[in-house]
N, C-alpha and C positions, 0 to 999 in steps of 0.2 A: 505787354510789357514794352515792346518797341515804341508804341505810340506815347506811353507814358515817359519813356526816356527822352523823347524829343522836347519835353517841357523843361529838362534839366539844362540850364545854360552853363556856359564855361566858368562864370564867376562862382557858382555854386560848387562845382567840381574843384576849382582852385581853393575855395574856402575848406572844403573837406581835406584836401591834401596838406593844407597848412595846419589845420587842427591836428592830424594825425602827427605830422613831423614835429610840431611844437608841443604835442602831448597835452593839448587842452585848448578850450575857446579863448580863455583870457590870455594864455601865452601867444596866441596867434594874432592878437590885435597890432602889434607892432609890425609884424611882417606883412600883414595885409593892409594896414592903415585904415582899419575899420573898427567900429565899436563892437564890443562883445554881443550886444544885443542883435546887431545886424548879422554877425558871424553865427550865432546861435539860430537865427532865423534861417540861414542858408542850410545849416545842418538838419533842422526840423523838415525843412522843404524837401531836401534829398531822401530822407527817411520816409516821409509821407509818400512821395512819388514811387519809391521802391518797394514800399511796404515791409521795410526791415528795420530792425535796430541795429545800428552800425556801431555804437560804442555805449560804454558805461561811464557816467560822471558822478562824482560825489566824494564823500569822506575818504572812500577807498582809492581815490585817484582816477586818472584817466585810463580806460581800458577798452581796446576794440574787441568786438564780437567776431566770431568766426566770419560772419557775413561781412562785417566791417573790413576785416583783413582782404577778403576777396574783392570787395568794391574798391578799396584803396589801390590794389594792384591793377585793376581794371582802369582806375582813373589816371594811374601813372602812364599806362599805355595810350590812353586817350590824349593826355597831355603831349605825350612824345609825337603822336600822329598830328595834333595841331601844329606843333612846332615844325614838322616836316612839311606841312601843307603850306605854312607861312614861308618856309625857305624856298619851296618850289614856285610860289607866286612871285617872290622876289626875283628869282632867277628868270622867269618868264618875262617880267617887267624890264629887267636888264637886257634880255634878248630883243625886246620890242623897242627899246630906247636906242638901239645901235642900228646902223645901216644894214648890217648883215641879217639878223633875224634868224628864223628856222626854216631849213629847206629839207623836204623829205623826198628822197629819190627811191624809185623802184626800178631795178635792172634785171634783165634776162641774164642767166648765168652763161659764162664762157663767151663773152663777147670778143670781137678781135683786139689784138694788141694795140692797134692804132687808136681804138676807142678808150682803152684804159690809160694809154699815155695822156690822151687829150683830157681825161678825167682828172688824172694826177695833176697836170698843170693847172686845170681850173681850181681844184681844191686847194692847191698851194697859193695861188693868187688870191682866192676868196679869204683864206685865213691870215694872209699877209695884209690884205686891205682891211679886214674887220676881225680882229682876233676873238671877239665874242660871238661870231657867227657859229650856228650849230647845225650839223649835217646829220641826217638819219638816212642810212643806206641799207636796203634790203634787197634780197634776190627772190624774184618771183617767177612763176610760170605766167605766160601772157594773160590767161584768163584770170588768174588771180589779180594780177597787176590792174586790169581794167576794174575789177570789183573794188579794190581799195582807192583806185582813183575816184570812182563814182561815189564812194562812201566818205570822200574828203579825208582819208587816211594817207594819202599820199599826194604830193604836189606835182612830180614829173615822173613819168615812166618811159622806159625805152625797150622796145622788143619788136617782134613781128606778130601781127594780130590777124585773127580770122574774122573779127567782127569790129565794127567801127561805131560805137554808140553816138548818136547826134549830140548828146549833151557834153561830149569831150571834143577837144580839137586835136588834130593829128598833122604832124609835120615831118617830112622826110628826114631821116637820120643818115643812114648808110645802107649799102647793099652787102650782104654776106652769101658766101657760097658754102653750100652744104654737099658732103661727100659720103660714099659708103665705105666703110672700114671693116676689116677683121683684125682680131688680135694675133700675136705671134704664136699662140697655142692652138689656133684654128687650123683646120685642114687645109684651107684656101691660102694660108700665109705662104707656104712653099709650093703652091700649085703652079705648075708650068704650062699647063694645056690651055686651050682656048676657053675663056670665060664669055658667057653671053648674059644678056638681060634675063632670058627665060631660065637658064640654069640657076642663076642666083635667086630668082623668084620662086622656083618650084622645089629646090633641092636643099635649101638651108633654112635654118631658124633665124628669125628676125626679132628686133626689139621694136616694139610700138611706143609711139609717143603718147602720153596720157593726156594730151590737150590737143585741140584742133590745129591742123597745119594746112596752110594753103600753098600749093606748089604751082609754079608757073610753067611747068612742063609735065608730060605724062609721068605720073608716079607709079612706082613699082607696087604690086599688090601680092605680097608674099602669101604662100600657101600656108607657112607655119609662123604664127606669132605667139611666142612662149614667154615674153617678158615685156613689161611696161614701165616706162621712166617718165618723170616729169621735170628732170634736170639734165643738163648735157654731161655733167660730171658723173652722174648715176649711169647714164648711157655708157660712158667710157669705161666705167668699172665693169659693166657687164661685158662689153666687147673684149676687154682685156682678159676675162675669165676664160674665153676661148671657145665658147659654144655658139655665140651669136654673132651675127653681122647687123650693121645699122648705120644710120646717118649721124654725122657729127660736123660741127663748123670745121671748114677747112683749116684755119689757123691752129685749132686744137689738134685735129688729126695729124697735121704735118709735123707738129712737135713730137707726138708720139712715134710717127714714122721714122723721124730722124733719130730717134733713141732705140729704134729697132724693135719697138713693142707693138706696132700696128702696120698694116698695109692698107693703102687706098685702093679700092677696086673700082675698074671701069670708069675712070675719072671723067673722061669725055661723054660717055653715054648715060651715066646715071647721076651726075652732079647736077645742081640747080641752084638758082639764086633766090634769095628772099630779101625783101625790102623791109628794114627796120624803120619804125617811126618813133618820133617823140609823141608822147600822149600827155595831154594835161587839161585841166578845167579852164573855161574862159575866165577873164578878169583875175589873172593871177597877181600875186603881190610883186612889188618892184624888185626885192631881192631874188625871187624865183625867176622872174622875167629876166633880170640881169644875168643870172647864172646860165639860163638857157641859151641866151643870145651868145655869151662866151663859148659854150660848148659847141653850138652850131658852127660858130666861126672857126674854132680849132679843128673841128672834124672836116669842114670844107677844105681847110689847108692841108689836112693829112692825106686826104684821098685825091687831091688835084695833082 
């Protein structure tokens, strides 16, 4: 049936809709600006391809069969889909005709505040310069981000990566500090005794990152890992629940600590820095290249 349906062109479907709504072939002539014989041919072709009788015509007047009613409703749905398709193509042509175009960003979650401020300023400038520019922004784990970049489902990604596929380009973005935290409901929150690397490692439950993490200093290897997360906000929620400890970006942990909801543990001993990178495919479009250049410049100013 699907192979047969591919033989039905849009003119045939439009003719059938007009026949139904005008209640007959002759009545549809003015609407379609076609002769009755051509319209009747369209109807016969449609019935032959579908193997159905769609309507009765004669002295008793025009009447749809049950199959005809169902096909008419399907044709209306198809007509609407074609209109939406044409609208989307027109919108794409509009985007392509302006300097802005379409820019797809992939971000790690819970990035430093200075990054979000730079992004805010760049977005504002982009829309001010090119009102029809279109941004798509998604939050991804580093591994998922690389996958969508490689599949051309994203133009620019920013995150810290454990692998660097040779078909992508990588450019330094910024350095972020990761710290160990506990929530206000955790027994360590009010702990006043001496804490050590070994005590935290051996005596408390930790959260595991669900993706590969490369640390540039000796990393703790907890005895108990009873939670796994793929995003920083999810990590924070588990830490706030009071049973686990785990790593969070310093900016995020500091905000929770200032609110009295978390405590940063052994800041000097257990914190580590991670290098974030811009990741993108070679030969990027001019709008993407321009946006990346603007972001790199603003981040350089923010951290200098």
